TINUNU-496131 format. One record per atom (N, C-alpha, C): x, y, z; chain; residue number from 1. Coordinates in steps of 0.02 Angstrom, whole numbers. Example, Ala and Ser with C-alpha at 12.3 -4.5 7.8 and 13.67 -1.06 7.14 Angstrom:
BEGIN
> u/v/w/fitor/zami
> 660/-284/390/A/1
> 615/-225/390/A/1
> 660/-165/390/A/1
> 642/-112/354/A/2
> 684/-53/357/A/2
> 645/2/394/A/2
//
This chain:
BEGIN
> u/v/w/fitor/zami
> 42/-60/0/A/1
> 0/0/0/A/1
> 44/62/0/A/1
> 41/101/-53/A/2
> 84/159/-61/A/2
> 47/225/-49/A/2
> -12/220/-18/A/3
> -52/280/-7/A/3
> -17/325/44/A/3
> -13/390/28/A/4
> 18/439/72/A/4
> -36/479/108/A/4
> -41/470/173/A/5
> -92/506/212/A/5
> -73/580/217/A/5
> -121/623/203/A/6
> -111/695/208/A/6
> -172/726/242/A/6
> -167/733/308/A/7
> -223/762/346/A/7
> -220/838/348/A/7
> -165/867/323/A/8
> -157/939/325/A/8
> -216/977/294/A/8
> -236/961/232/A/9
> -292/997/201/A/9
> -357/990/241/A/9
> -365/934/275/A/10
> -426/923/315/A/10
> -425/968/376/A/10
> -368/968/412/A/11
> -364/1008/473/A/11
> -362/1083/457/A/11
> -338/1100/398/A/12
> -339/1171/379/A/12
> -411/1196/370/A/12
> -456/1150/356/A/13
> -526/1169/345/A/13
> -568/1160/409/A/13
> -535/1161/467/A/14
> -572/1149/530/A/14
> -628/1199/542/A/14
> -623/1263/520/A/15
> -682/1307/531/A/15
> -744/1282/494/A/15
> -735/1255/434/A/16
> -791/1228/396/A/16
> -819/1165/430/A/16
> -775/1122/454/A/17
> -797/1062/489/A/17
> -833/1080/554/A/17
> -807/1131/588/A/18
> -839/1153/650/A/18
> -909/1181/636/A/18
> -914/1220/582/A/19
> -979/1247/562/A/19
> -1028/1191/545/A/19
> -1005/1141/506/A/20
> -1048/1085/488/A/20
> -1070/1045/549/A/20
> -1023/1036/597/A/21
> -1040/1001/658/A/21
> -1092/1039/698/A/21
> -1084/1104/703/A/22
> -1133/1145/740/A/22
> -1201/1142/706/A/22
> -1203/1144/640/A/23
> -1267/1141/604/A/23
> -1301/1073/616/A/23
> -1261/1019/617/A/24
> -1289/953/631/A/24
> -1319/951/701/A/24
> -1282/979/750/A/25
> -1307/980/819/A/25
> -1371/1021/824/A/25
> -1370/1080/793/A/26
> -1428/1125/795/A/26
> -1489/1092/763/A/26
> -1479/1063/704/A/27
> -1533/1031/668/A/27
> -1561/972/708/A/27
> -1517/933/737/A/28
> -1539/875/776/A/28
> -1577/895/838/A/28
> -1553/945/874/A/29
> -1587/967/935/A/29
> -1656/995/920/A/29
> -1661/1036/869/A/30
> -1726/1064/850/A/30
> -1774/1009/830/A/30
> -1750/961/791/A/31
> -1793/906/770/A/31
> -1814/863/830/A/31
> -1769/852/877/A/32
> -1786/813/936/A/32
> -1840/847/977/A/32
> -1834/912/988/A/33
> -1883/948/1029/A/33
> -1951/949/994/A/33
> -1952/971/931/A/34
> -2015/977/895/A/34
> -2045/908/881/A/34
> -2003/860/863/A/35
> -2028/793/851/A/35
> -2058/761/913/A/35
> -2029/776/972/A/36
> -2056/750/1035/A/36
> -2125/779/1048/A/36
> -2133/844/1035/A/37
> -2198/876/1045/A/37
> -2251/845/998/A/37
> -2231/833/935/A/38
> -2276/799/888/A/38
> -2294/730/914/A/38
> -2244/693/939/A/39
> -2256/625/963/A/39
> -2302/624/1023/A/39
> -2293/671/1069/A/40
> -2336/673/1129/A/40
> -2408/688/1109/A/40
> -2417/737/1064/A/41
> -2485/753/1042/A/41
> -2517/693/1006/A/41
> -2480/662/961/A/42
> -2508/606/924/A/42
> -2521/546/969/A/42
> -2477/535/1018/A/43
> -2489/479/1065/A/43
> -2552/492/1106/A/43
> -2561/554/1128/A/44
> -2623/571/1163/A/44
> -2683/561/1117/A/44
> -2678/583/1054/A/45
> -2732/575/1007/A/45
> -2750/503/995/A/45
> -2699/459/992/A/46
> -2712/387/980/A/46
> -2745/354/1040/A/46
> -2729/378/1100/A/47
> -2755/345/1160/A/47
> -2819/377/1187/A/47
> -2829/442/1175/A/48
> -2886/475/1206/A/48
> -2924/521/1158/A/48
> -2900/528/1097/A/49
> -2931/574/1050/A/49
> -2993/545/1016/A/49
> -3031/588/982/A/50
> -3090/564/945/A/50
> -3070/520/885/A/50
> -3118/482/860/A/51
> -3103/434/807/A/51
> -3073/466/745/A/51
> -3099/523/719/A/52
> -3068/553/659/A/52
> -2995/571/669/A/52
> -2979/596/730/A/53
> -2909/614/744/A/53
> -2866/551/746/A/53
> -2891/498/775/A/54
> -2853/435/777/A/54
> -2840/409/707/A/54
> -2889/416/663/A/55
> -2880/392/594/A/55
> -2826/433/559/A/55
> -2826/499/568/A/56
> -2776/541/536/A/56
> -2706/525/563/A/56
> -2700/516/628/A/57
> -2635/500/659/A/57
> -2610/432/635/A/57
> -2654/383/631/A/58
> -2634/317/608/A/58
> -2610/320/535/A/58
> -2645/359/494/A/59
> -2624/366/424/A/59
> -2556/399/419/A/59
> -2545/451/459/A/60
> -2480/486/460/A/60
> -2424/439/480/A/60
> -2435/399/532/A/61
> -2384/353/556/A/61
> -2368/300/503/A/61
> -2420/272/472/A/62
> -2409/221/421/A/62
> -2371/248/361/A/62
> -2387/308/339/A/63
> -2353/337/281/A/63
> -2279/349/297/A/63
> -2265/379/355/A/64
> -2196/395/372/A/64
> -2155/332/386/A/64
> -2183/285/422/A/65
> -2144/226/442/A/65
> -2134/176/385/A/65
> -2172/184/332/A/66
> -2167/137/276/A/66
> -2141/169/212/A/66
> -2108/226/219/A/67
> -2075/258/162/A/67
> -2005/279/183/A/67
> -1957/280/137/A/68
> -1888/299/155/A/68
> -1883/372/175/A/68
> -1838/386/223/A/69
> -1828/455/245/A/69
> -1805/499/187/A/69
> -1765/471/142/A/70
> -1740/509/85/A/70
> -1798/532/41/A/70
> -1847/489/30/A/71
> -1906/507/-10/A/71
> -1946/562/25/A/71
> -1952/557/91/A/72
> -1987/609/129/A/72
> -1951/676/122/A/72
> -1886/674/125/A/73
> -1846/734/118/A/73
> -1856/765/49/A/73
> -1854/724/-2/A/74
> -1865/749/-70/A/74
> -1936/777/-78/A/74
> -1984/747/-44/A/75
> -2053/771/-48/A/75
> -2058/843/-23/A/75
> -2028/856/35/A/76
> -2032/923/64/A/76
> -1991/974/25/A/76
> -1934/952/-4/A/77
> -1891/1001/-37/A/77
> -1905/1009/-111/A/77
> -1924/955/-145/A/78
> -1934/958/-217/A/78
> -2007/956/-238/A/78
> -2049/918/-203/A/79
> -2118/910/-225/A/79
> -2163/968/-202/A/79
> -2156/989/-140/A/80
> -2201/1041/-115/A/80
> -2194/1108/-151/A/80
> -2134/1127/-175/A/81
> -2130/1190/-214/A/81
> -2176/1190/-275/A/81
> -2191/1132/-303/A/82
> -2238/1129/-359/A/82
> -2308/1150/-338/A/82
> -2323/1143/-273/A/83
> -2387/1165/-246/A/83
> -2383/1235/-216/A/83
> -2326/1268/-225/A/84
> -2318/1337/-201/A/84
> -2287/1343/-133/A/84
> -2267/1287/-102/A/85
> -2236/1289/-36/A/85
> -2161/1281/-45/A/85
> -2124/1334/-32/A/86
> -2052/1334/-44/A/86
> -2015/1337/23/A/86
> -1963/1296/29/A/87
> -1923/1292/89/A/87
> -1849/1306/72/A/87
> -1813/1331/120/A/88
> -1741/1330/115/A/88
> -1718/1259/129/A/88
> -1657/1240/109/A/89
> -1633/1173/125/A/89
> -1635/1157/199/A/89
> -1617/1205/241/A/90
> -1617/1194/313/A/90
> -1688/1181/338/A/90
> -1736/1223/316/A/91
> -1805/1215/339/A/91
> -1835/1149/315/A/91
> -1822/1132/252/A/92
> -1848/1069/226/A/92
> -1819/1010/265/A/92
> -1754/1013/280/A/93
> -1723/959/318/A/93
> -1753/954/388/A/93
> -1764/1011/421/A/94
> -1792/1011/488/A/94
> -1863/983/488/A/94
> -1904/1005/441/A/95
> -1974/982/438/A/95
> -1976/907/425/A/95
> -1935/883/379/A/96
> -1933/811/364/A/96
> -1911/771/425/A/96
> -1862/795/461/A/97
> -1838/760/520/A/97
> -1891/760/575/A/97
> -1926/815/584/A/98
> -1979/819/634/A/98
> -2035/770/618/A/98
> -2057/769/556/A/99
> -2110/723/536/A/99
> -2087/651/545/A/99
> -2025/636/527/A/100
> -2001/568/533/A/100
> -1996/546/606/A/100
> -1965/588/647/A/101
> -1959/570/718/A/101
> -2028/566/751/A/101
> -2073/612/734/A/102
> -2139/612/764/A/102
> -2175/546/755/A/102
> -2170/518/695/A/103
> -2205/455/681/A/103
> -2176/398/721/A/103
> -2109/393/723/A/104
> -2078/338/759/A/104
> -2086/345/834/A/104
> -2078/407/858/A/105
> -2082/417/931/A/105
> -2153/412/957/A/105
> -2203/424/914/A/106
> -2273/418/936/A/106
> -2287/349/964/A/106
> -2265/298/929/A/107
> -2278/230/952/A/107
> -2240/215/1017/A/107
> -2181/244/1025/A/108
> -2143/235/1087/A/108
> -2180/268/1145/A/108
> -2202/331/1134/A/109
> -2237/367/1187/A/109
> -2304/333/1203/A/109
> -2339/311/1151/A/110
> -2403/278/1161/A/110
> -2395/216/1205/A/110
> -2343/177/1191/A/111
> -2331/117/1231/A/111
> -2319/136/1304/A/111
> -2283/191/1315/A/112
> -2272/213/1384/A/112
> -2336/235/1418/A/112
> -2378/271/1381/A/113
> -2441/294/1410/A/113
> -2486/235/1428/A/113
> -2488/186/1385/A/114
> -2532/129/1398/A/114
> -2505/83/1452/A/114
> -2442/94/1473/A/115
> -2414/53/1527/A/115
> -2434/80/1596/A/115
> -2463/140/1598/A/116
> -2483/169/1663/A/116
> -2545/135/1688/A/116
> -2545/109/1750/A/117
> -2604/76/1777/A/117
> -2664/124/1779/A/117
> -2722/98/1760/A/118
> -2782/140/1759/A/118
> -2802/162/1829/A/118
> -2780/125/1880/A/119
> -2795/145/1948/A/119
> -2765/213/1966/A/119
> -2706/228/1938/A/120
> -2675/293/1951/A/120
> -2716/349/1920/A/120
> -2742/336/1860/A/121
> -2783/387/1827/A/121
> -2847/398/1866/A/121
> -2878/344/1890/A/122
> -2939/350/1930/A/122
> -2925/387/1995/A/122
> -2866/377/2024/A/123
> -2848/413/2085/A/123
> -2842/488/2071/A/123
> -2814/505/2013/A/124
> -2810/576/1994/A/124
> -2878/607/1985/A/124
> -2924/569/1956/A/125
> -2992/594/1947/A/125
> -3026/603/2015/A/125
> -3012/558/2062/A/126
> -3041/563/2128/A/126
> -3016/624/2166/A/126
> -2955/646/2147/A/127
> -2927/706/2178/A/127
> -2948/770/2142/A/127
> -2994/763/2095/A/128
> -3022/820/2057/A/128
> -2970/854/2014/A/128
> -2920/817/1992/A/129
> -2871/846/1945/A/129
> -2903/852/1876/A/129
> -2882/903/1839/A/130
> -2907/911/1771/A/130
> -2877/859/1726/A/130
> -2906/850/1666/A/131
> -2880/800/1619/A/131
> -2808/817/1599/A/131
> -2794/882/1592/A/132
> -2726/903/1574/A/132
> -2678/886/1630/A/132
> -2698/900/1693/A/133
> -2655/885/1750/A/133
> -2644/810/1757/A/133
> -2696/771/1746/A/134
> -2688/698/1749/A/134
> -2639/674/1696/A/134
> -2648/700/1635/A/135
> -2603/679/1581/A/135
> -2532/701/1594/A/135
> -2522/761/1620/A/136
> -2455/788/1629/A/136
> -2418/755/1687/A/136
> -2452/749/1745/A/137
> -2416/727/1805/A/137
> -2423/652/1819/A/137
> -2480/623/1802/A/138
> -2492/553/1819/A/138
> -2475/506/1762/A/138
> -2486/529/1701/A/139
> -2476/486/1643/A/139
> -2409/499/1609/A/139
> -2397/562/1588/A/140
> -2341/576/1544/A/140
> -2273/567/1578/A/140
> -2265/594/1639/A/141
> -2199/590/1671/A/141
> -2178/518/1686/A/141
> -2221/477/1717/A/142
> -2200/407/1726/A/142
> -2190/370/1660/A/142
> -2230/387/1609/A/143
> -2223/355/1544/A/143
> -2156/373/1513/A/143
> -2135/436/1519/A/144
> -2071/457/1491/A/144
> -2013/421/1525/A/144
> -2020/409/1591/A/145
> -1968/372/1626/A/145
> -1962/301/1599/A/145
> -2020/270/1585/A/146
> -2019/201/1561/A/146
> -1990/194/1491/A/146
> -2003/244/1449/A/147
> -1983/239/1379/A/147
> -1919/277/1364/A/147
> -1889/308/1415/A/148
> -1832/353/1403/A/148
> -1776/320/1364/A/148
> -1755/258/1381/A/149
> -1700/228/1342/A/149
> -1718/220/1268/A/149
> -1778/196/1253/A/150
> -1798/187/1183/A/150
> -1804/254/1147/A/150
> -1829/304/1182/A/151
> -1838/369/1151/A/151
> -1771/402/1136/A/151
> -1724/398/1183/A/152
> -1659/429/1170/A/152
> -1620/392/1117/A/152
> -1630/326/1112/A/153
> -1599/289/1057/A/153
> -1626/313/990/A/153
> -1691/328/988/A/154
> -1720/354/926/A/154
> -1692/423/910/A/154
> -1679/464/962/A/155
> -1649/530/951/A/155
> -1580/523/920/A/155
> -1540/476/945/A/156
> -1473/467/918/A/156
> -1475/442/846/A/156
> -1521/396/833/A/157
> -1529/373/764/A/157
> -1549/431/718/A/157
> -1590/476/743/A/158
> -1609/535/703/A/158
> -1549/579/689/A/158
> -1506/590/740/A/159
> -1447/630/729/A/159
> -1402/600/676/A/159
> -1393/534/678/A/160
> -1352/501/628/A/160
> -1385/504/559/A/160
> -1451/498/557/A/161
> -1487/501/493/A/161
> -1486/571/463/A/161
> -1470/621/503/A/162
> -1468/689/477/A/162
> -1416/697/422/A/162
> -1369/650/418/A/163
> -1318/654/365/A/163
> -1351/651/296/A/163
> -1410/622/291/A/164
> -1445/616/227/A/164
> -1463/685/199/A/164
> -1473/734/242/A/165
> -1497/800/218/A/165
> -1444/834/175/A/165
> -1384/808/173/A/166
> -1333/837/130/A/166
> -1352/833/56/A/166
> -1397/786/38/A/167
> -1415/778/-33/A/167
> -1456/838/-58/A/167
> -1485/878/-13/A/168
> -1520/939/-35/A/168
> -1479/1001/-18/A/168
> -1415/991/-6/A/169
> -1368/1046/6/A/169
> -1380/1082/72/A/169
> -1412/1048/120/A/170
> -1416/1076/187/A/170
> -1346/1077/216/A/170
> -1329/1129/252/A/171
> -1260/1142/271/A/171
> -1238/1102/332/A/171
> -1247/1036/331/A/172
> -1228/995/389/A/172
> -1157/969/381/A/172
> -1136/926/427/A/173
> -1067/901/427/A/173
> -1052/860/365/A/173
> -1098/817/345/A/174
> -1086/774/286/A/174
> -1081/816/223/A/174
> -1122/869/218/A/175
> -1119/913/160/A/175
> -1052/949/157/A/175
> -1028/972/214/A/176
> -962/1005/217/A/176
> -908/955/195/A/176
> -913/893/219/A/177
> -863/842/201/A/177
> -863/829/126/A/177
> -922/826/96/A/178
> -926/814/24/A/178
> -895/872/-15/A/178
> -906/933/8/A/179
> -877/991/-26/A/179
> -800/990/-19/A/179
> -776/973/40/A/180
> -703/969/50/A/180
> -672/914/7/A/180
> -708/859/2/A/181
> -681/804/-39/A/181
> -674/824/-112/A/181
> -723/862/-137/A/182
> -720/883/-207/A/182
> -665/935/-219/A/182
> -645/970/-166/A/183
> -593/1020/-172/A/183
> -523/992/-161/A/183
> -516/945/-115/A/184
> -449/921/-96/A/184
> -434/850/-122/A/184
> -487/812/-139/A/185
> -480/743/-162/A/185
> -447/698/-110/A/185
> -453/717/-46/A/186
> -426/676/8/A/186
> -483/640/43/A/186
> -517/596/6/A/187
> -578/563/30/A/187
> -564/523/94/A/187
> -510/484/93/A/188
> -496/440/150/A/188
> -487/480/214/A/188
> -447/532/211/A/189
> -433/572/270/A/189
> -495/610/294/A/189
> -532/638/246/A/190
> -591/677/264/A/190
> -642/633/300/A/190
> -656/575/273/A/191
> -709/534/303/A/191
> -686/497/365/A/191
> -621/489/375/A/192
> -597/465/440/A/192
> -612/517/493/A/192
> -596/580/478/A/193
> -609/634/526/A/193
> -684/642/539/A/193
> -724/640/486/A/194
> -797/649/494/A/194
> -826/590/533/A/194
> -802/529/521/A/195
> -825/472/560/A/195
> -810/482/634/A/195
> -750/507/649/A/196
> -732/521/718/A/196
> -777/574/749/A/196
> -794/625/710/A/197
> -838/678/736/A/197
> -907/651/752/A/197
> -935/610/707/A/198
> -1001/580/720/A/198
> -999/535/781/A/198
> -944/498/789/A/199
> -937/456/848/A/199
> -936/498/912/A/199
> -899/553/911/A/200
> -897/598/969/A/200
> -966/628/982/A/200
> -1002/646/929/A/201
> -1069/674/938/A/201
> -1115/622/971/A/201
> -1110/560/948/A/202
> -1152/508/977/A/202
> -1137/499/1051/A/202
> -1073/497/1069/A/203
> -1054/490/1139/A/203
> -1076/551/1180/A/203
> -1071/610/1151/A/204
> -1091/671/1186/A/204
> -1166/672/1198/A/204
> -1205/653/1147/A/205
> -1278/650/1155/A/205
> -1297/599/1208/A/205
> -1264/541/1207/A/206
> -1279/488/1256/A/206
> -1264/513/1327/A/206
> -1208/548/1335/A/207
> -1191/575/1401/A/207
> -1242/628/1423/A/207
> -1262/671/1377/A/208
> -1312/722/1394/A/208
> -1378/690/1414/A/208
> -1399/639/1378/A/209
> -1462/606/1395/A/209
> -1458/572/1463/A/209
> -1400/546/1481/A/210
> -1392/516/1548/A/210
> -1397/570/1602/A/210
> -1369/628/1589/A/211
> -1374/684/1637/A/211
> -1447/706/1645/A/211
> -1483/710/1590/A/212
> -1554/729/1593/A/212
> -1594/679/1634/A/212
> -1579/615/1624/A/213
> -1614/563/1662/A/213
> -1599/570/1737/A/213
> -1535/580/1754/A/214
> -1517/587/1824/A/214
> -1549/648/1856/A/214
> -1557/701/1816/A/215
> -1584/764/1842/A/215
> -1660/763/1848/A/215
> -1694/735/1798/A/216
> -1766/742/1798/A/216
> -1807/679/1805/A/216
> -1778/620/1794/A/217
> -1818/559/1792/A/217
> -1794/504/1839/A/217
> -1740/517/1874/A/218
> -1712/465/1918/A/218
> -1744/471/1988/A/218
> -1807/452/1992/A/219
> -1844/452/2056/A/219
> -1871/382/2068/A/219
> -1886/364/2131/A/220
> -1910/297/2146/A/220
> -1977/284/2112/A/220
> -1985/224/2086/A/221
> -2048/204/2055/A/221
> -2090/170/2110/A/221
> -2143/204/2129/A/222
> -2184/179/2185/A/222
> -2248/144/2161/A/222
> -2250/128/2098/A/223
> -2312/95/2075/A/223
> -2319/25/2105/A/223
//
């Protein structure tokens, strides 16, 4: 093997790599927050909503979970402009990620909600708590504790899947890497560094999620 490693051009472009990394983090965090809100609403709709709402939510979940994320991304960025809805690459990527995460996380949250004993809900009703208070304090918080590992794993998968948004020129880490490769032709070195960055991001997200669990969800289960 006579290949000569040259990491100099890669490290010289560290401001671009740093920018791409920050955009990946920003995009992932926004999608996680908004996608979680979508999932909580849809999980509530599936478990307690009226029949028409349940039908719409079920259709949304089936469409998203049975089509490739890349096709969903192309739909928001290339297809919707034909109907007059135009997005920037960043916005299209964010919306696609939110819709994708919302569908997958809905089933996770729903499973957590349905794991709550009905006796606890009846106790909340006996205490004259409102339906919102029952859902927030008696149902949602214990459910989130039960599903937290599965939910955070889905978040990390979403962060890794964000690399796909580079195909619509969203300014993420993979897009920056592709641009650097076309300029320097140091594919091996660039993607070694980018692989390391994604690995560090995964470890950082995992550590952050553990801190969040210790801070907000690590309480005794008295059920």
